PDB file of N, CA, C and O in Angstrom, chain B, residues numbered from 101:
ATOM      1  N   UNK B 101       0.459  -1.140  -0.351  1.00  0.00           N
ATOM      2  CA  UNK B 101       0.275  -0.186  -0.014  1.00  0.00           C
ATOM      3  C   UNK B 101       1.039   1.361   0.075  1.00  0.00           C
ATOM      4  O   UNK B 101       2.060   1.795   0.608  1.00  0.00           O
ATOM      5  N   UNK B 102      -0.163   1.972  -0.838  1.00  0.00           N
ATOM      6  CA  UNK B 102       1.520   3.257  -1.308  1.00  0.00           C
ATOM      7  C   UNK B 102       0.557   4.306  -0.034  1.00  0.00           C
ATOM      8  O   UNK B 102      -0.651   4.419   0.177  1.00  0.00           O
ATOM      9  N   UNK B 103       2.447   5.279   0.958  1.00  0.00           N
ATOM     10  CA  UNK B 103       1.299   6.689   1.793  1.00  0.00           C
ATOM     11  C   UNK B 103       2.592   7.529   1.447  1.00  0.00           C
ATOM     12  O   UNK B 103       3.628   7.434   0.790  1.00  0.00           O
ATOM     13  N   UNK B 104       1.850   8.500   2.363  1.00  0.00           N
ATOM     14  CA  UNK B 104       2.261   9.705   1.227  1.00  0.00           C
ATOM     15  C   UNK B 104       3.652  10.365   2.385  1.00  0.00           C
ATOM     16  O   UNK B 104       3.198  11.003   3.335  1.00  0.00           O
ATOM     17  N   UNK B 105       5.073  10.254   2.348  1.00  0.00           N
ATOM     18  CA  UNK B 105       5.737  11.246   3.524  1.00  0.00           C
ATOM     19  C   UNK B 105       5.299  12.665   3.463  1.00  0.00           C
ATOM     20  O   UNK B 105       5.036  13.428   2.534  1.00  0.00           O
ATOM     21  N   UNK B 106       5.310  12.813   5.313  1.00  0.00           N
ATOM     22  CA  UNK B 106       6.327  14.379   5.337  1.00  0.00           C
ATOM     23  C   UNK B 106       6.854  14.974   5.798  1.00  0.00           C
ATOM     24  O   UNK B 106       6.318  15.141   6.894  1.00  0.00           O
ATOM     25  N   UNK B 107       7.660  15.501   5.726  1.00  0.00           N
ATOM     26  CA  UNK B 107       8.711  16.236   6.317  1.00  0.00           C
ATOM     27  C   UNK B 107       9.092  17.368   6.716  1.00  0.00           C
ATOM     28  O   UNK B 107       8.900  18.378   6.038  1.00  0.00           O
ATOM     29  N   UNK B 108       9.876  17.390   8.234  1.00  0.00           N
ATOM     30  CA  UNK B 108       9.540  18.200   8.335  1.00  0.00           C
ATOM     31  C   UNK B 108      10.821  19.090   8.786  1.00  0.00           C
ATOM     32  O   UNK B 108      10.387  19.092   9.938  1.00  0.00           O
ATOM     33  N   UNK B 109      11.277  19.379   8.828  1.00  0.00           N
ATOM     34  CA  UNK B 109      12.999  20.025   9.377  1.00  0.00           C
ATOM     35  C   UNK B 109      13.501  21.032   9.640  1.00  0.00           C
ATOM     36  O   UNK B 109      13.740  21.632   8.592  1.00  0.00           O
ATOM     37  N   UNK B 110      13.843  21.639  10.590  1.00  0.00           N
ATOM     38  CA  UNK B 110      14.018  23.015  10.729  1.00  0.00           C
ATOM     39  C   UNK B 110      15.925  22.041  11.789  1.00  0.00           C
ATOM     40  O   UNK B 110      16.269  20.938  12.215  1.00  0.00           O
ATOM     41  N   UNK B 111      16.486  23.461  11.667  1.00  0.00           N
ATOM     42  CA  UNK B 111      18.648  23.039  11.419  1.00  0.00           C
ATOM     43  C   UNK B 111      19.047  23.890  12.545  1.00  0.00           C
ATOM     44  O   UNK B 111      18.194  24.774  12.612  1.00  0.00           O
ATOM     45  N   UNK B 112      20.233  24.113  13.779  1.00  0.00           N
ATOM     46  CA  UNK B 112      20.810  25.080  13.170  1.00  0.00           C
ATOM     47  C   UNK B 112      21.265  23.752  13.980  1.00  0.00           C
ATOM     48  O   UNK B 112      20.789  22.624  13.843  1.00  0.00           O
ATOM     49  N   UNK B 113      22.747  24.331  15.234  1.00  0.00           N
ATOM     50  CA  UNK B 113      24.370  23.204  16.128  1.00  0.00           C
ATOM     51  C   UNK B 113      23.598  22.761  17.283  1.00  0.00           C
ATOM     52  O   UNK B 113      23.492  21.654  17.810  1.00  0.00           O
ATOM     53  N   UNK B 114      23.105  23.857  17.536  1.00  0.00           N
ATOM     54  CA  UNK B 114      21.977  23.401  19.659  1.00  0.00           C
ATOM     55  C   UNK B 114      20.656  22.370  18.843  1.00  0.00           C
ATOM     56  O   UNK B 114      20.325  21.216  19.113  1.00  0.00           O
ATOM     57  N   UNK B 115      20.159  23.230  17.877  1.00  0.00           N
ATOM     58  CA  UNK B 115      18.408  22.519  17.555  1.00  0.00           C
ATOM     59  C   UNK B 115      18.209  21.630  16.516  1.00  0.00           C
ATOM     60  O   UNK B 115      18.995  21.578  15.570  1.00  0.00           O
ATOM     61  N   UNK B 116      17.071  20.810  16.617  1.00  0.00           N
ATOM     62  CA  UNK B 116      16.790  19.959  15.500  1.00  0.00           C
ATOM     63  C   UNK B 116      16.170  19.472  15.413  1.00  0.00           C
ATOM     64  O   UNK B 116      16.523  18.357  15.796  1.00  0.00           O
ATOM     65  N   UNK B 117      14.783  19.465  14.957  1.00  0.00           N
ATOM     66  CA  UNK B 117      13.424  18.984  14.377  1.00  0.00           C
ATOM     67  C   UNK B 117      13.092  18.349  13.231  1.00  0.00           C
ATOM     68  O   UNK B 117      13.554  18.662  12.134  1.00  0.00           O
ATOM     69  N   UNK B 118      12.430  17.602  13.392  1.00  0.00           N
ATOM     70  CA  UNK B 118      12.914  16.034  12.052  1.00  0.00           C
ATOM     71  C   UNK B 118      10.937  15.149  12.248  1.00  0.00           C
ATOM     72  O   UNK B 118      10.617  14.114  12.832  1.00  0.00           O
ATOM     73  N   UNK B 119      10.283  15.912  11.659  1.00  0.00           N
ATOM     74  CA  UNK B 119       8.670  14.783  11.809  1.00  0.00           C
ATOM     75  C   UNK B 119       9.150  13.712  10.031  1.00  0.00           C
ATOM     76  O   UNK B 119      10.046  13.756   9.188  1.00  0.00           O
ATOM     77  N   UNK B 120       7.937  12.915  10.278  1.00  0.00           N
ATOM     78  CA  UNK B 120       8.045  12.116   9.408  1.00  0.00           C
ATOM     79  C   UNK B 120       6.966  11.291   9.955  1.00  0.00           C
ATOM     80  O   UNK B 120       7.100  10.414  10.809  1.00  0.00           O
ATOM     81  N   UNK B 121       5.168  11.899   9.002  1.00  0.00           N
ATOM     82  CA  UNK B 121       4.434  11.425   9.273  1.00  0.00           C
ATOM     83  C   UNK B 121       3.881  10.848   7.775  1.00  0.00           C
ATOM     84  O   UNK B 121       3.838  11.488   6.724  1.00  0.00           O
ATOM     85  N   UNK B 122       3.385   9.139   8.052  1.00  0.00           N
ATOM     86  CA  UNK B 122       2.321   8.979   7.186  1.00  0.00           C
ATOM     87  C   UNK B 122       0.958   9.622   7.621  1.00  0.00           C
ATOM     88  O   UNK B 122       0.767  10.093   8.742  1.00  0.00           O
ATOM     89  N   UNK B 123      -0.306   9.577   6.245  1.00  0.00           N
ATOM     90  CA  UNK B 123      -1.352   9.871   6.886  1.00  0.00           C
ATOM     91  C   UNK B 123      -2.134   9.627   7.478  1.00  0.00           C
ATOM     92  O   UNK B 123      -2.803  10.422   8.139  1.00  0.00           O
ATOM     93  N   UNK B 124      -2.372   7.641   7.364  1.00  0.00           N
ATOM     94  CA  UNK B 124      -2.677   7.542   8.329  1.00  0.00           C
ATOM     95  C   UNK B 124      -2.759   7.424   9.942  1.00  0.00           C
ATOM     96  O   UNK B 124      -3.713   7.055  10.627  1.00  0.00           O
ATOM     97  N   UNK B 125      -1.487   7.843  10.333  1.00  0.00           N
ATOM     98  CA  UNK B 125      -0.873   7.807  11.675  1.00  0.00           C
ATOM     99  C   UNK B 125      -1.853   9.670  12.059  1.00  0.00           C
ATOM    100  O   UNK B 125      -1.829  10.422  13.032  1.00  0.00           O
ATOM    101  N   UNK B 126      -2.477   9.714  10.898  1.00  0.00           N
ATOM    102  CA  UNK B 126      -3.448  11.138  12.126  1.00  0.00           C
ATOM    103  C   UNK B 126      -5.106   9.853  12.491  1.00  0.00           C
ATOM    104  O   UNK B 126      -6.086  10.036  13.214  1.00  0.00           O
ATOM    105  N   UNK B 127      -4.793   8.877  11.765  1.00  0.00           N
ATOM    106  CA  UNK B 127      -6.074   7.671  12.527  1.00  0.00           C
ATOM    107  C   UNK B 127      -5.831   7.348  13.437  1.00  0.00           C
ATOM    108  O   UNK B 127      -6.545   7.209  14.430  1.00  0.00           O
ATOM    109  N   UNK B 128      -4.680   7.143  13.277  1.00  0.00           N
ATOM    110  CA  UNK B 128      -4.007   6.079  15.123  1.00  0.00           C
ATOM    111  C   UNK B 128      -4.735   6.655  16.284  1.00  0.00           C
ATOM    112  O   UNK B 128      -5.509   6.175  17.112  1.00  0.00           O
ATOM    113  N   UNK B 129      -3.865   8.737  15.925  1.00  0.00           N
ATOM    114  CA  UNK B 129      -3.546   9.302  17.564  1.00  0.00           C
ATOM    115  C   UNK B 129      -5.540  10.016  17.333  1.00  0.00           C
ATOM    116  O   UNK B 129      -6.465  10.421  18.037  1.00  0.00           O
ATOM    117  N   UNK B 130      -5.321   9.846  16.348  1.00  0.00           N
ATOM    118  CA  UNK B 130      -6.975  10.611  16.675  1.00  0.00           C
ATOM    119  C   UNK B 130      -7.437   9.745  17.259  1.00  0.00           C
ATOM    120  O   UNK B 130      -7.470   9.758  18.490  1.00  0.00           O
ATOM    121  N   UNK B 131      -8.035   8.522  16.361  1.00  0.00           N
ATOM    122  CA  UNK B 131      -8.641   7.729  18.005  1.00  0.00           C
ATOM    123  C   UNK B 131      -8.301   7.521  19.628  1.00  0.00           C
ATOM    124  O   UNK B 131      -9.084   7.557  20.577  1.00  0.00           O
ATOM    125  N   UNK B 132      -6.297   7.203  19.607  1.00  0.00           N
ATOM    126  CA  UNK B 132      -6.181   7.415  21.461  1.00  0.00           C
ATOM    127  C   UNK B 132      -6.165   8.793  21.950  1.00  0.00           C
ATOM    128  O   UNK B 132      -6.378   9.199  23.093  1.00  0.00           O
ATOM    129  N   UNK B 133      -5.893   9.401  20.951  1.00  0.00           N
ATOM    130  CA  UNK B 133      -7.082  10.877  22.494  1.00  0.00           C
ATOM    131  C   UNK B 133      -8.375  11.276  21.658  1.00  0.00           C
ATOM    132  O   UNK B 133      -9.051  12.282  21.870  1.00  0.00           O
ATOM    133  N   UNK B 134      -8.499  10.764  21.128  1.00  0.00           N
ATOM    134  CA  UNK B 134     -10.041  10.642  21.753  1.00  0.00           C
ATOM    135  C   UNK B 134     -10.766  11.961  20.355  1.00  0.00           C
ATOM    136  O   UNK B 134     -11.752  12.688  20.477  1.00  0.00           O
ATOM    137  N   UNK B 135     -10.069  11.869  19.470  1.00  0.00           N
ATOM    138  CA  UNK B 135      -9.880  13.271  18.407  1.00  0.00           C
ATOM    139  C   UNK B 135     -10.433  12.830  17.228  1.00  0.00           C
ATOM    140  O   UNK B 135     -10.813  11.698  16.926  1.00  0.00           O
ATOM    141  N   UNK B 136     -10.435  13.836  16.604  1.00  0.00           N
ATOM    142  CA  UNK B 136     -10.696  14.256  15.193  1.00  0.00           C
ATOM    143  C   UNK B 136      -9.522  13.971  14.143  1.00  0.00           C
ATOM    144  O   UNK B 136      -8.333  14.288  14.197  1.00  0.00           O
ATOM    145  N   UNK B 137     -10.049  13.456  13.428  1.00  0.00           N
ATOM    146  CA  UNK B 137      -8.771  13.457  12.756  1.00  0.00           C
ATOM    147  C   UNK B 137      -8.246  14.607  11.768  1.00  0.00           C
ATOM    148  O   UNK B 137      -7.246  14.703  11.057  1.00  0.00           O
ATOM    149  N   UNK B 138      -9.853  15.823  12.147  1.00  0.00           N
ATOM    150  CA  UNK B 138      -9.183  17.292  11.684  1.00  0.00           C
ATOM    151  C   UNK B 138      -9.195  17.784  12.865  1.00  0.00           C
ATOM    152  O   UNK B 138      -9.839  18.821  12.701  1.00  0.00           O
ATOM    153  N   UNK B 139      -8.915  17.732  13.943  1.00  0.00           N
ATOM    154  CA  UNK B 139      -7.868  18.270  14.851  1.00  0.00           C
ATOM    155  C   UNK B 139      -6.505  17.750  15.180  1.00  0.00           C
ATOM    156  O   UNK B 139      -5.603  18.522  15.504  1.00  0.00           O
ATOM    157  N   UNK B 140      -6.285  16.045  15.080  1.00  0.00           N
ATOM    158  CA  UNK B 140      -4.733  15.913  14.443  1.00  0.00           C
ATOM    159  C   UNK B 140      -4.400  16.187  13.426  1.00  0.00           C
ATOM    160  O   UNK B 140      -3.179  16.075  13.319  1.00  0.00           O
ATOM    161  N   UNK B 141      -5.249  16.763  11.890  1.00  0.00           N
ATOM    162  CA  UNK B 141      -3.895  16.171  11.022  1.00  0.00           C
ATOM    163  C   UNK B 141      -3.723  18.528  11.168  1.00  0.00           C
ATOM    164  O   UNK B 141      -2.819  18.978  10.464  1.00  0.00           O
ATOM    165  N   UNK B 142      -4.462  19.487  11.906  1.00  0.00           N
ATOM    166  CA  UNK B 142      -4.603  20.791  11.243  1.00  0.00           C
ATOM    167  C   UNK B 142      -3.354  20.784  13.128  1.00  0.00           C
ATOM    168  O   UNK B 142      -2.539  21.706  13.158  1.00  0.00           O
ATOM    169  N   UNK B 143      -3.351  19.999  14.150  1.00  0.00           N
ATOM    170  CA  UNK B 143      -2.272  20.922  14.597  1.00  0.00           C
ATOM    171  C   UNK B 143      -0.466  19.916  14.545  1.00  0.00           C
ATOM    172  O   UNK B 143       0.648  19.819  15.058  1.00  0.00           O
ATOM    173  N   UNK B 144      -1.496  19.340  13.378  1.00  0.00           N
ATOM    174  CA  UNK B 144       0.180  18.593  13.458  1.00  0.00           C
ATOM    175  C   UNK B 144       0.956  20.223  12.019  1.00  0.00           C
ATOM    176  O   UNK B 144       1.925  20.981  11.995  1.00  0.00           O
ATOM    177  N   UNK B 145       0.452  20.102  11.651  1.00  0.00           N
ATOM    178  CA  UNK B 145      -0.008  21.058  10.019  1.00  0.00           C
ATOM    179  C   UNK B 145       0.723  22.829  11.034  1.00  0.00           C
ATOM    180  O   UNK B 145       1.152  23.828  10.456  1.00  0.00           O
ATOM    181  N   UNK B 146       0.605  22.606  12.784  1.00  0.00           N
ATOM    182  CA  UNK B 146       0.293  24.150  12.909  1.00  0.00           C
ATOM    183  C   UNK B 146       2.117  23.376  13.646  1.00  0.00           C
ATOM    184  O   UNK B 146       3.043  24.183  13.732  1.00  0.00           O
ATOM    185  N   UNK B 147       2.273  22.478  13.910  1.00  0.00           N
ATOM    186  CA  UNK B 147       3.241  21.690  14.106  1.00  0.00           C
ATOM    187  C   UNK B 147       4.962  22.645  12.969  1.00  0.00           C
ATOM    188  O   UNK B 147       6.051  23.202  13.102  1.00  0.00           O
ATOM    189  N   UNK B 148       3.741  22.079  11.784  1.00  0.00           N
ATOM    190  CA  UNK B 148       4.950  21.705  10.798  1.00  0.00           C
ATOM    191  C   UNK B 148       5.356  22.961  10.135  1.00  0.00           C
ATOM    192  O   UNK B 148       6.407  22.928   9.495  1.00  0.00           O
ATOM    193  N   UNK B 149       4.542  24.301  10.200  1.00  0.00           N
ATOM    194  CA  UNK B 149       4.454  25.585  10.311  1.00  0.00           C
ATOM    195  C   UNK B 149       4.943  26.710  11.002  1.00  0.00           C
ATOM    196  O   UNK B 149       5.003  27.890  10.658  1.00  0.00           O
ATOM    197  N   UNK B 150       5.493  25.779  12.682  1.00  0.00           N
ATOM    198  CA  UNK B 150       6.052  26.635  13.004  1.00  0.00           C
ATOM    199  C   UNK B 150       7.514  26.348  12.870  1.00  0.00           C
ATOM    200  O   UNK B 150       8.399  27.204  12.848  1.00  0.00           O
ATOM    201  N   UNK B 151       7.673  25.060  12.785  1.00  0.00           N
ATOM    202  CA  UNK B 151       8.423  24.952  12.504  1.00  0.00           C
ATOM    203  C   UNK B 151      10.054  25.597  10.983  1.00  0.00           C
ATOM    204  O   UNK B 151      11.270  25.788  10.998  1.00  0.00           O
ATOM    205  N   UNK B 152       8.913  25.665   9.990  1.00  0.00           N
ATOM    206  CA  UNK B 152       9.433  26.523   9.338  1.00  0.00           C
ATOM    207  C   UNK B 152      10.163  27.527  10.064  1.00  0.00           C
ATOM    208  O   UNK B 152      11.363  27.776  10.172  1.00  0.00           O
ATOM    209  N   UNK B 153       8.763  28.206  10.687  1.00  0.00           N
ATOM    210  CA  UNK B 153       8.976  29.961  11.086  1.00  0.00           C
ATOM    211  C   UNK B 153      10.203  29.900  11.446  1.00  0.00           C
ATOM    212  O   UNK B 153      10.924  30.883  11.272  1.00  0.00           O
ATOM    213  N   UNK B 154      10.747  28.612  12.084  1.00  0.00           N
ATOM    214  CA  UNK B 154      12.432  28.705  12.998  1.00  0.00           C
ATOM    215  C   UNK B 154      13.147  28.383  12.303  1.00  0.00           C
ATOM    216  O   UNK B 154      14.248  28.279  12.843  1.00  0.00           O
ATOM    217  N   UNK B 155      13.151  28.177  11.456  1.00  0.00           N
ATOM    218  CA  UNK B 155      13.848  27.584  10.348  1.00  0.00           C
ATOM    219  C   UNK B 155      14.483  29.135   9.823  1.00  0.00           C
ATOM    220  O   UNK B 155      15.451  29.794  10.201  1.00  0.00           O
ATOM    221  N   UNK B 156      13.775  29.283   9.112  1.00  0.00           N
ATOM    222  CA  UNK B 156      13.112  31.475   8.714  1.00  0.00           C
ATOM    223  C   UNK B 156      14.159  31.998   9.657  1.00  0.00           C
ATOM    224  O   UNK B 156      15.300  32.409   9.447  1.00  0.00           O
ATOM    225  N   UNK B 157      13.561  31.886  10.584  1.00  0.00           N
ATOM    226  CA  UNK B 157      13.962  33.154  11.794  1.00  0.00           C
ATOM    227  C   UNK B 157      15.536  32.377  12.374  1.00  0.00           C
ATOM    228  O   UNK B 157      16.135  33.092  13.177  1.00  0.00           O
ATOM    229  N   UNK B 158      16.187  31.101  12.065  1.00  0.00           N
ATOM    230  CA  UNK B 158      17.398  30.752  12.202  1.00  0.00           C
ATOM    231  C   UNK B 158      18.240  31.457  11.193  1.00  0.00           C
ATOM    232  O   UNK B 158      19.059  32.204  11.728  1.00  0.00           O
ATOM    233  N   UNK B 159      18.285  31.437   9.696  1.00  0.00           N
ATOM    234  CA  UNK B 159      19.022  32.373   9.086  1.00  0.00           C
ATOM    235  C   UNK B 159      18.869  33.122   8.977  1.00  0.00           C
ATOM    236  O   UNK B 159      19.739  33.588   8.241  1.00  0.00           O
ATOM    237  N   UNK B 160      17.809  34.204   9.399  1.00  0.00           N
ATOM    238  CA  UNK B 160      17.929  35.769   9.183  1.00  0.00           C
ATOM    239  C   UNK B 160      19.080  36.225  10.939  1.00  0.00           C
ATOM    240  O   UNK B 160      19.901  37.141  10.876  1.00  0.00           O
ATOM    241  N   UNK B 161      18.868  35.355  12.363  1.00  0.00           N
ATOM    242  CA  UNK B 161      19.098  35.140  12.989  1.00  0.00           C
ATOM    243  C   UNK B 161      21.160  34.721  12.670  1.00  0.00           C
ATOM    244  O   UNK B 161      22.076  35.190  13.346  1.00  0.00           O
ATOM    245  N   UNK B 162      21.289  33.860  11.608  1.00  0.00           N
ATOM    246  CA  UNK B 162      22.514  33.735  10.789  1.00  0.00           C
ATOM    247  C   UNK B 162      23.129  35.114  10.076  1.00  0.00           C
ATOM    248  O   UNK B 162      24.204  35.530  10.509  1.00  0.00           O
ATOM    249  N   UNK B 163      22.379  35.922   8.849  1.00  0.00           N
ATOM    250  CA  UNK B 163      22.651  36.370   8.054  1.00  0.00           C
ATOM    251  C   UNK B 163      23.539  38.383   9.560  1.00  0.00           C
ATOM    252  O   UNK B 163      24.365  39.293   9.485  1.00  0.00           O
ATOM    253  N   UNK B 164      22.282  37.704  10.756  1.00  0.00           N
ATOM    254  CA  UNK B 164      22.719  39.291  11.453  1.00  0.00           C
ATOM    255  C   UNK B 164      23.763  39.355  11.371  1.00  0.00           C
ATOM    256  O   UNK B 164      24.656  39.813  10.659  1.00  0.00           O
ATOM    257  N   UNK B 165      23.487  38.507  12.713  1.00  0.00           N
ATOM    258  CA  UNK B 165      25.291  37.990  13.300  1.00  0.00           C
ATOM    259  C   UNK B 165      26.634  38.032  11.888  1.00  0.00           C
ATOM    260  O   UNK B 165      27.508  38.887  12.029  1.00  0.00           O
ATOM    261  N   UNK B 166      26.684  37.423  11.051  1.00  0.00           N
ATOM    262  CA  UNK B 166      27.359  38.103  10.254  1.00  0.00           C
ATOM    263  C   UNK B 166      27.685  39.120   9.733  1.00  0.00           C
ATOM    264  O   UNK B 166      28.809  39.383   9.306  1.00  0.00           O
ATOM    265  N   UNK B 167      26.552  39.929   9.710  1.00  0.00           N
ATOM    266  CA  UNK B 167      26.606  40.603   9.573  1.00  0.00           C
ATOM    267  C   UNK B 167      27.346  42.121  10.220  1.00  0.00           C
ATOM    268  O   UNK B 167      28.044  43.091   9.923  1.00  0.00           O
ATOM    269  N   UNK B 168      26.409  41.304  11.570  1.00  0.00           N
ATOM    270  CA  UNK B 168      27.571  42.253  12.726  1.00  0.00           C
ATOM    271  C   UNK B 168      29.555  42.086  12.812  1.00  0.00           C
ATOM    272  O   UNK B 168      30.405  42.959  12.987  1.00  0.00           O
ATOM    273  N   UNK B 169      29.661  40.912  12.648  1.00  0.00           N
ATOM    274  CA  UNK B 169      30.973  39.916  12.211  1.00  0.00           C
ATOM    275  C   UNK B 169      31.715  41.329  11.566  1.00  0.00           C
ATOM    276  O   UNK B 169      32.711  41.912  11.994  1.00  0.00           O
ATOM    277  N   UNK B 170      30.655  41.740  10.094  1.00  0.00           N
ATOM    278  CA  UNK B 170      31.941  42.001   8.745  1.00  0.00           C
ATOM    279  C   UNK B 170      31.419  43.083   9.174  1.00  0.00           C
ATOM    280  O   UNK B 170      31.489  43.769   8.154  1.00  0.00           O
ATOM    281  N   UNK B 171      30.687  44.085  10.375  1.00  0.00           N
ATOM    282  CA  UNK B 171      30.751  45.858  10.268  1.00  0.00           C
ATOM    283  C   UNK B 171      31.352  45.909  11.245  1.00  0.00           C
ATOM    284  O   UNK B 171      31.262  47.008  11.793  1.00  0.00           O
ATOM    285  N   UNK B 172      32.255  44.843  11.994  1.00  0.00           N
ATOM    286  CA  UNK B 172      33.155  45.269  12.353  1.00  0.00           C
ATOM    287  C   UNK B 172      34.408  45.236  12.737  1.00  0.00           C
ATOM    288  O   UNK B 172      35.086  45.615  13.693  1.00  0.00           O
ATOM    289  N   UNK B 173      34.525  44.742  11.850  1.00  0.00           N
ATOM    290  CA  UNK B 173      35.577  43.896  10.795  1.00  0.00           C
ATOM    291  C   UNK B 173      36.243  45.735  10.134  1.00  0.00           C
ATOM    292  O   UNK B 173      35.682  46.310   9.201  1.00  0.00           O
ATOM    293  N   UNK B 174      37.397  46.292  10.835  1.00  0.00           N
ATOM    294  CA  UNK B 174      37.943  47.494  10.005  1.00  0.00           C
ATOM    295  C   UNK B 174      38.277  46.967   8.431  1.00  0.00           C
ATOM    296  O   UNK B 174      37.645  47.250   7.413  1.00  0.00           O
ATOM    297  N   UNK B 175      39.556  46.053   8.570  1.00  0.00           N
ATOM    298  CA  UNK B 175      40.333  45.324   7.533  1.00  0.00           C
ATOM    299  C   UNK B 175      39.456  44.814   6.414  1.00  0.00           C
ATOM    300  O   UNK B 175      40.098  44.978   5.376  1.00  0.00           O
ATOM    301  N   UNK B 176      38.424  44.336   6.182  1.00  0.00           N
ATOM    302  CA  UNK B 176      37.623  43.889   5.181  1.00  0.00           C
ATOM    303  C   UNK B 176      35.970  44.540   5.000  1.00  0.00           C
ATOM    304  O   UNK B 176      35.150  44.549   5.919  1.00  0.00           O
ATOM    305  N   UNK B 177      35.691  45.119   3.467  1.00  0.00           N
ATOM    306  CA  UNK B 177      34.991  45.258   3.310  1.00  0.00           C
ATOM    307  C   UNK B 177      33.244  45.026   3.909  1.00  0.00           C
ATOM    308  O   UNK B 177      32.526  44.596   3.006  1.00  0.00           O
ATOM    309  N   UNK B 178      33.021  45.094   4.320  1.00  0.00           N
ATOM    310  CA  UNK B 178      31.508  44.182   4.998  1.00  0.00           C
ATOM    311  C   UNK B 178      30.260  43.817   3.158  1.00  0.00           C
ATOM    312  O   UNK B 178      29.900  44.489   2.192  1.00  0.00           O
ATOM    313  N   UNK B 179      30.089  42.511   3.610  1.00  0.00           N
ATOM    314  CA  UNK B 179      29.483  41.304   2.547  1.00  0.00           C
ATOM    315  C   UNK B 179      27.701  41.315   2.300  1.00  0.00           C
ATOM    316  O   UNK B 179      26.859  40.756   1.598  1.00  0.00           O
ATOM    317  N   UNK B 180      27.791  42.321   3.356  1.00  0.00           N
ATOM    318  CA  UNK B 180      26.069  42.662   2.865  1.00  0.00           C
ATOM    319  C   UNK B 180      25.971  43.842   3.159  1.00  0.00           C
ATOM    320  O   UNK B 180      25.481  44.194   4.232  1.00  0.00           O
ATOM    321  N   UNK B 181      26.463  44.760   2.175  1.00  0.00           N
ATOM    322  CA  UNK B 181      26.388  46.447   2.091  1.00  0.00           C
ATOM    323  C   UNK B 181      25.066  46.489   2.235  1.00  0.00           C
ATOM    324  O   UNK B 181      24.128  46.695   3.006  1.00  0.00           O
ATOM    325  N   UNK B 182      25.645  45.993   0.356  1.00  0.00           N
ATOM    326  CA  UNK B 182      24.652  46.266  -0.300  1.00  0.00           C
ATOM    327  C   UNK B 182      22.840  45.575   0.159  1.00  0.00           C
ATOM    328  O   UNK B 182      21.808  46.014  -0.348  1.00  0.00           O
ATOM    329  N   UNK B 183      22.884  44.754   0.923  1.00  0.00           N
ATOM    330  CA  UNK B 183      22.111  44.026   1.757  1.00  0.00           C
ATOM    331  C   UNK B 183      20.858  45.782   1.900  1.00  0.00           C
ATOM    332  O   UNK B 183      19.955  46.442   1.386  1.00  0.00           O
ATOM    333  N   UNK B 184      21.795  45.644   2.990  1.00  0.00           N
ATOM    334  CA  UNK B 184      20.727  46.970   4.515  1.00  0.00           C
ATOM    335  C   UNK B 184      20.861  47.239   3.698  1.00  0.00           C
ATOM    336  O   UNK B 184      20.061  46.401   3.284  1.00  0.00           O
ATOM    337  N   UNK B 185      21.371  48.019   2.264  1.00  0.00           N
ATOM    338  CA  UNK B 185      21.375  49.320   1.752  1.00  0.00           C
ATOM    339  C   UNK B 185      19.631  49.034   1.109  1.00  0.00           C
ATOM    340  O   UNK B 185      18.691  49.749   1.459  1.00  0.00           O
ATOM    341  N   UNK B 186      19.556  48.406   0.588  1.00  0.00           N
ATOM    342  CA  UNK B 186      17.603  47.700   0.299  1.00  0.00           C
ATOM    343  C   UNK B 186      17.089  47.567   0.684  1.00  0.00           C
ATOM    344  O   UNK B 186      16.032  47.378   0.082  1.00  0.00           O
ATOM    345  N   UNK B 187      17.063  47.466   2.274  1.00  0.00           N
ATOM    346  CA  UNK B 187      15.636  47.183   2.797  1.00  0.00           C
ATOM    347  C   UNK B 187      16.242  49.025   3.513  1.00  0.00           C
ATOM    348  O   UNK B 187      16.439  48.493   4.606  1.00  0.00           O
ATOM    349  N   UNK B 188      16.454  49.819   3.651  1.00  0.00           N
ATOM    350  CA  UNK B 188      16.834  51.271   3.979  1.00  0.00           C
ATOM    351  C   UNK B 188      15.759  52.215   3.125  1.00  0.00           C
ATOM    352  O   UNK B 188      14.978  53.093   3.490  1.00  0.00           O
ATOM    353  N   UNK B 189      16.193  51.414   1.317  1.00  0.00           N
ATOM    354  CA  UNK B 189      15.744  52.782   0.036  1.00  0.00           C
ATOM    355  C   UNK B 189      13.770  52.395   0.793  1.00  0.00           C
ATOM    356  O   UNK B 189      12.806  53.020   0.352  1.00  0.00           O
TER     357      UNK B 189
END
């Protein structure tokens, strides 16, 4: 029997979240928790969205950290200078 898989990943050095869920798993969880299928499915998708948002936030934090480092360095030209000016316009 063919089943679709859904993967969610968000990671950095300290944090990693990986979820692997089959559609049939929603039914089993719903029965065990005495909840509806749609409640369990929407709960999972909310978790998945939070993981994507976290990954985006981690990437933005890394860019900010790199930007701070390059701005503090007097010897080299800042790598993100053009990006910063684009945001200011």
